[in-house]
C-alpha positions in Angstrom: -1.5 24.9 68.4 1.9 25.9 66.7 3.9 23.6 68.8 1.4 20.6 67.4 1.9 21.9 63.9 5.7 21.7 64.5 5.6 18.5 65.9 3.7 17.0 63.0 6.2 18.5 60.7 9.2 17.0 62.3 7.1 13.8 62.9 6.5 13.5 58.9 10.2 14.6 58.4 11.5 11.8 60.4 9.2 9.4 58.8 10.1 10.1 55.2 13.9 10.0 56.1 13.4 6.6 57.6 11.2 5.5 54.8 14.0 6.7 52.1 16.7 5.3 54.2 15.3 1.9 54.3 15.6 1.4 50.9 18.9 3.3 50.3 17.4 6.1 48.4 20.1 8.5 49.3 23.3 8.8 47.0 26.7 8.5 48.6 28.3 7.7 45.3 28.6 9.5 41.9 26.5 8.9 39.0 22.9 9.0 38.2 22.2 6.2 40.5 24.4 6.9 43.2 26.4 4.2 42.5 30.1 3.5 42.0 30.5 4.6 38.3 34.2 3.8 38.3 33.4 0.1 38.7 34.1 -2.3 35.8 33.3 -6.0 35.5 33.9 -8.5 33.4 31.7 -11.8 33.6 33.7 -14.9 33.9 31.0 -16.9 32.6 28.9 -16.3 29.5 25.9 -14.3 29.8 23.1 -12.6 27.9 22.0 -8.9 28.6 19.2 -8.7 31.0 16.3 -6.6 31.3 15.4 -4.2 34.2 12.3 -1.6 34.8 15.3 1.2 35.3 15.5 4.2 37.6 11.8 4.8 37.6 10.7 1.3 38.1 7.1 0.9 39.5 6.6 -2.9 39.0 6.2 -4.4 42.2 7.0 -7.7 40.8 10.3 -9.3 42.1 13.0 -11.2 39.9 11.2 -14.4 38.5 11.5 -17.4 40.7 13.6 -20.3 39.4 11.7 -23.4 39.0 12.8 -27.1 38.4 16.0 -27.9 40.1 17.1 -24.6 41.3 18.6 -21.2 40.5 22.1 -20.8 39.3 24.5 -18.3 40.8 27.6 -17.3 38.8 30.8 -15.5 39.6 32.6 -12.6 37.7 35.3 -10.4 38.3 34.7 -6.6 39.2 36.9 -3.7 40.1 35.3 -1.9 42.9 36.7 1.4 44.4 39.9 0.3 42.6 40.3 -3.3 44.0 39.9 -6.2 42.0 37.1 -8.9 43.5 35.0 -11.7 42.6 31.3 -10.9 42.8 28.0 -13.3 42.7 25.6 -12.7 39.4 22.4 -14.2 38.7 22.5 -16.5 35.6 21.9 -13.8 33.0 25.3 -12.0 34.5 23.5 -9.1 36.6 25.4 -8.3 39.8 23.8 -9.5 43.0 23.8 -7.0 45.9 23.0 -7.0 49.6 21.7 -4.5 52.3 23.5 -4.1 55.4 20.3 -3.2 57.1 18.7 -6.5 56.4 17.8 -8.5 59.4 15.6 -11.7 60.0 12.7 -9.5 60.4 13.1 -7.0 58.2 14.1 -7.1 54.4 13.8 -5.0 51.3 10.1 -5.6 50.2 7.1 -3.7 48.9 8.0 -0.6 46.9 11.6 -1.0 47.9 11.8 -4.3 46.0 10.7 -2.5 42.8 14.2 -0.7 43.1 15.9 -3.7 44.5 14.1 -7.0 43.1 14.8 -9.9 45.4 16.4 -13.3 44.2 13.3 -15.6 44.9 12.8 -19.3 44.0 9.6 -21.3 43.9 8.6 -24.8 45.6 11.7 -26.8 46.6 14.1 -25.4 44.3 17.4 -24.9 45.7 20.6 -22.4 44.7 23.3 -23.7 43.1 26.5 -22.1 41.8 28.2 -22.6 38.5 31.6 -22.8 40.3 32.8 -23.5 43.9 31.8 -20.8 46.3 33.7 -20.2 49.7 30.1 -19.5 51.4 26.9 -21.0 51.6 23.9 -20.6 49.2 20.6 -21.0 51.2 16.9 -20.1 51.0 14.9 -18.2 53.9 11.4 -17.3 54.0 10.6 -13.6 54.6 8.1 -10.9 53.3 9.4 -11.6 49.8 8.6 -15.1 49.8 11.6 -17.8 49.5 14.5 -15.6 49.2 17.8 -16.6 48.2 20.8 -15.8 50.6 24.5 -16.0 50.6 26.2 -16.6 54.0 22.8 -15.4 55.5 22.6 -12.4 53.6 19.3 -11.9 51.5 20.2 -11.4 47.5 18.8 -8.6 45.5 19.6 -7.2 41.9 19.5 -3.4 41.1 17.0 -1.9 38.8 19.7 0.6 38.0 21.9 -2.1 36.5 20.6 -2.5 32.8 23.3 -5.0 31.6 25.8 -7.6 32.7 29.0 -5.6 34.1 27.2 -3.1 35.8 27.7 -2.3 39.5 25.7 1.0 39.5 24.3 -0.2 43.0 27.5 -0.5 44.8 27.6 1.8 47.9 24.2 3.1 47.3 22.6 5.1 50.4 25.7 3.5 52.3 23.7 0.2 52.8 23.9 -1.6 49.3 27.0 -3.5 48.3 27.8 -5.9 45.6 28.1 -9.5 47.3 31.6 -10.8 46.8 32.5 -14.5 47.2 34.3 -13.4 50.4 31.0 -12.0 52.1 31.6 -12.6 55.8 28.3 -14.5 57.6 26.0 -12.4 59.3 24.6 -9.1 59.3 27.0 -7.4 56.8 28.7 -5.1 59.5 32.0 -6.3 58.1 31.4 -4.6 54.5 34.1 -2.3 54.5 32.7 -0.8 51.1 33.7 -3.9 49.0 30.4 -5.8 49.8 32.5 -8.5 52.5 
C-alpha cells in the first residue's frame, strides 16, 4: 500500500513537471517573467502600444487572426544577451517568439497559448513582411488553427510583454526565444540562446 501511494505521488510530480515544462513556465532568466531584462529593443518601424492580458493571463483567446490580404510581420533591432540582432515583430511592434520544443504534432496550445498567444490567420490570408526577410513566412494548420511560421517555426507573442520594445520572453524556461531574421529552418536546435 505504501509503495502504491509513493508511486502515485511520483507519477503526479512527473506529470506536473512535464506540464509546466511544456509551456516554459520555469524561469532561467532574471526578472519577474523569467525573461531577459537586460534586453533593449528599438523598433525600426512605427508601432503603437499593444495590449496583453499580462502575467496572470486567463484568456484562452489567441492573437486576433488577420483578415483581408494578410498579416504584416515587421522587424526591429534588439540587444539580447549583449548582442545586437534583428528580430521579428507583429504589426503593433510586439516581439515574436518561437518554442524549441515545438514539432509538427506538438505546439503551444490550450492553457499554454494563454501565456504565449499564437499568431493566426483566417481564411486564405497570407503573412507578408514589411521588409525583405532572408527566411520564409508560411502558414501551417495545427491545434491552434492556421498559425504563421517563420522558417518552419510557429510564431507566438508573450503575455508578459506589455509594450513594443520588450523581450521579456527571451530564454523563458530555456525553450522560448525571440525570433531573429537569421533563425535557421527546422526544429530550433541551433538557437544558442539568441533565437537563431
